[in-house]
Each structure stands twice: as C-alpha cells, then as structure tokens.
C-alpha positions as CSV (number, residue, x, y, z in Angstrom):
1,L,91.1,19.7,135.8
2,T,88.8,20.0,132.8
3,L,85.5,18.2,133.3
4,N,84.4,17.4,129.7
5,D,81.0,15.9,130.5
6,F,78.8,14.6,133.3
7,W,75.7,12.5,132.7
8,G,73.6,9.7,134.0
9,E,71.3,6.9,133.0
10,R,68.6,4.7,134.7
11,I,69.6,1.0,134.5
12,Y,66.1,-0.4,134.5
13,K,66.7,-4.1,134.8
14,E,68.8,-3.8,137.9
15,E,66.9,-0.7,139.2
16,F,69.7,1.8,139.9
17,N,71.2,5.0,138.5
18,R,74.6,5.0,136.8
19,L,76.6,8.2,136.5
20,F,79.4,8.8,134.0
21,W,81.9,11.6,133.6
22,S,85.0,12.4,131.5
23,T,88.0,14.6,132.2
24,E,91.0,16.1,130.5
25,A,94.2,17.7,131.9
26,E,94.0,16.5,135.4
27,V,96.6,18.2,137.6
28,N,97.0,17.2,141.2
29,T,93.4,15.9,141.3
30,W,92.7,13.9,144.4
31,R,89.1,12.5,144.2
32,F,85.6,13.0,142.9
33,I,82.8,13.0,145.6
34,V,79.4,12.1,144.3
35,E,76.6,14.1,145.9
36,R,72.8,13.4,145.6
37,S,69.7,15.3,146.5
38,L,66.2,13.8,146.2
39,D,63.3,15.7,144.7
40,S,64.9,19.1,144.9
41,P,68.4,20.4,143.9
42,D,69.1,22.0,147.3
43,D,69.9,19.3,149.8
44,F,73.0,17.6,148.5
45,R,74.7,14.9,150.6
46,P,77.7,12.8,149.7
47,I,76.9,9.2,148.7
48,G,80.3,7.9,147.4
49,E,83.6,8.8,145.9
50,E,86.0,7.8,143.1
51,E,89.7,8.3,143.2
52,A,91.1,10.5,140.5
53,A,94.1,9.8,138.3
54,G,96.1,12.6,140.0
55,T,97.9,14.1,137.0
56,S,97.1,13.1,133.4
57,E,97.0,14.7,130.0
58,E,94.7,12.0,128.5
59,K,90.9,11.9,128.3
60,L,89.8,9.8,131.2
61,Y,86.4,8.2,131.9
62,Y,84.8,7.5,135.2
63,S,81.5,5.9,136.4
64,Y,79.6,5.5,139.6
65,D,76.6,3.3,140.4
66,D,74.1,4.7,142.9
67,L,72.7,1.3,144.2
68,D,70.4,3.1,146.7
69,S,68.2,4.6,144.0
70,Q,65.3,2.1,143.8
71,A,62.6,4.4,145.2
72,A,60.5,6.6,142.8
73,G,61.4,10.3,142.6
74,L,63.6,12.8,140.9
75,Y,67.3,12.3,141.7
76,F,69.7,15.2,141.4
77,Y,73.5,14.6,141.3
78,R,76.6,16.7,141.2
79,L,80.3,16.0,141.5
80,V,82.7,17.7,144.0
81,M,86.2,17.7,142.4
82,Q,88.9,17.9,145.0
83,D,92.5,18.6,144.5
84,I,95.4,17.4,146.6
85,D,95.9,20.9,148.0
86,G,92.3,20.8,149.4
87,S,90.7,23.2,146.8
88,Q,87.5,22.0,145.2
89,T,85.0,22.8,142.4
90,Y,81.5,21.6,141.6
91,S,80.1,20.1,138.4
92,K,76.8,21.0,136.8
93,I,73.7,19.4,138.4
94,I,72.1,16.5,136.5
95,S,68.8,14.7,137.2
96,I,67.4,11.2,136.6
97,K,63.6,10.6,137.1
98,V,62.6,7.2,138.6
99,A,59.0,6.3,138.0
100,E,56.6,4.7,140.4
101,D,55.8,1.0,139.9
102,G,52.7,0.7,137.8
103,E,52.9,4.2,136.4
104,E,51.6,4.3,132.9
105,I,54.9,4.4,131.0
106,T,56.0,1.6,128.7
107,V,59.4,0.6,130.0
108,I,61.5,-1.7,127.9
109,P,64.5,-2.6,130.0
110,Y,67.8,-2.5,128.1
111,K,71.5,-2.3,128.9
112,V,74.5,-1.5,126.8
113,Y,77.8,-3.1,127.9
114,P,80.8,-3.0,128.4
115,I,81.3,0.8,128.8
116,P,83.9,1.8,128.0
117,T,84.7,-0.7,125.3
118,Y,87.6,-1.5,123.1
119,D,86.1,-3.8,120.4
120,M,82.5,-5.0,120.8
121,I,79.4,-3.6,122.6
122,T,76.3,-5.6,123.4
123,L,72.8,-4.1,123.4
124,E,70.6,-6.3,125.6
125,I,66.9,-5.7,125.3
126,E,64.3,-7.4,127.5
127,S,61.2,-7.0,125.3
128,P,57.6,-7.5,126.5
129,A,56.5,-8.3,122.9
130,D,57.7,-8.6,119.3
131,Y,58.6,-5.2,117.8
132,E,60.1,-3.7,114.7
133,F,63.7,-2.6,115.4
134,Q,66.0,0.0,113.9
135,G,69.3,1.1,115.2
136,F,72.4,3.3,114.4
137,L,75.6,4.2,116.1
138,V,76.1,7.9,115.7
139,D,79.3,10.0,116.3
140,N,79.4,13.5,118.0
141,L,78.8,15.2,114.6
142,G,75.5,13.3,114.2
143,Q,76.8,11.1,111.4
144,N,75.7,7.4,111.3
145,V,78.9,5.4,111.6
146,R,77.1,1.9,112.0
147,K,73.7,0.6,111.0
148,I,72.5,-2.3,113.1
149,T,71.4,-5.1,110.8
150,N,68.6,-6.4,113.0
151,S,65.2,-5.3,111.8
152,S,63.1,-6.9,114.6
153,I,63.3,-8.1,118.1
154,V,61.2,-10.9,119.8
155,Q,59.6,-11.2,123.2
156,G,62.2,-12.0,125.8
157,I,65.9,-11.3,125.9
158,N,67.5,-10.0,122.7
159,N,71.3,-9.6,122.5
160,I,72.6,-7.5,119.6
161,Q,76.4,-7.3,119.1
162,I,78.0,-4.3,117.5
163,D,81.6,-4.3,116.3
164,V,83.3,-1.0,117.1
165,Q,87.0,-1.9,117.0
166,D,87.7,0.0,113.8
167,L,86.2,3.2,115.1
168,A,88.3,6.1,116.5
169,Q,88.5,6.6,120.3
170,G,85.7,8.8,121.5
171,E,82.1,9.2,122.5
172,Y,79.3,7.8,120.3
173,Y,75.5,7.5,120.7
174,L,73.5,4.3,120.2
175,N,70.3,5.6,118.7
176,F,67.6,2.9,118.3
177,Y,63.9,2.5,117.9
178,I,61.7,-0.2,119.4
179,G,58.5,0.1,117.5
180,K,58.0,3.8,117.4
181,K,59.8,4.6,120.7
182,Q,63.2,6.1,120.5
183,F,66.1,5.3,122.9
184,L,69.5,6.9,123.2
185,S,72.5,5.5,125.1
186,R,76.0,6.9,125.2
187,V,78.9,4.6,124.3
188,L,82.6,5.2,125.1
189,K,85.1,3.7,122.7
190,L,88.8,3.5,123.8
191,D,91.9,2.3,121.9
192,Y,93.8,-0.6,123.3
C-alpha cells in the first residue's frame, strides 16, 4: 500500500472535520482505522473505519467525516492501515484547529462539492456581507487551469459552478479570495 496523501478540512457550516486520503498500489489491504487525539498528539483513540479496496493498481480516494468534532480545540488525526494478514502501518499525523465561538476570527463558511467530482464542482459561500471575489483552479504544478468569472459575492448564499469535465484526472486546488482573505480547498477530479 502506498499512501499518497492524507489531509483534513473544517466544514464550517455543518461544524465537523472531514478527512481525505488517497492511495496507490493497494495489495491485500483490509481497512483504514481513523484515530483521533484532542489537544495533544499522544492519546490516539479509534473513532471510525473505512473498508479498503483490497487489491488495486489505481489511485483511490477515501474520506471520513468526524461528526463528533464540534467542541473547540486542536484535533489530531492519523490513519492505521491494516492488511488482511494483520500487519499494520501508521500515516503521518495531521491537525485541524476548531476555534471557540465568539473568537475574533472572521469565518466565512464555505463548502466545495461534490468531492470527488467527474464534471462540475460547486463552491457555496455563505457571506456575511458583500465582497470582491477572485478565484482560480490550480493544478499540482501551480498553474492556473481555470479562472472563475465571478468578480463579487453578495451577502447571503452564493453558489459558483465550475466546469471541470475537460480536465485530466487528478488533484487540483481551488484558490480564492473573499475581499483580502485567501482560501484554499483541494478538489479531486476523476474520469468517468
């Protein structure tokens, strides 16, 4: 098993943490156990699991929603990758900070869906005010492969559609600015 990447994002509107990982060359892989530790990376406990493909030569994508992550704090996560023969390995440790309600940070809730996608992605922004907007879809080499035509967003819910069906399968980054604040979200594009 080759674990290509492991990362996570805060889903602000629904108030939970979403984890993503991708693999290549799975051989006799049984399952992924998601472990979490709160506020320090030394007390990991299992919180869920995802069944693995078993054996696959393709690049595969997985996700897990930690619905028990509403409380403020620093959440640490790692994966335990178990094979059918009982052997196991660990992923790197990642962290997601969840702020206290009322902390002085400007949170502009947004979500990007569906992930993975085959043709279109939607960027949904719940904006507290009118803002200038600028956005790009960037590939792994840092090249802009799409410019989002919207130049502003209004107070309330804004849905921005981005057509990606002509792009090659792979990982991209949605890099966008609301006012002067930058946001970055990873997008997975798969072929049909």
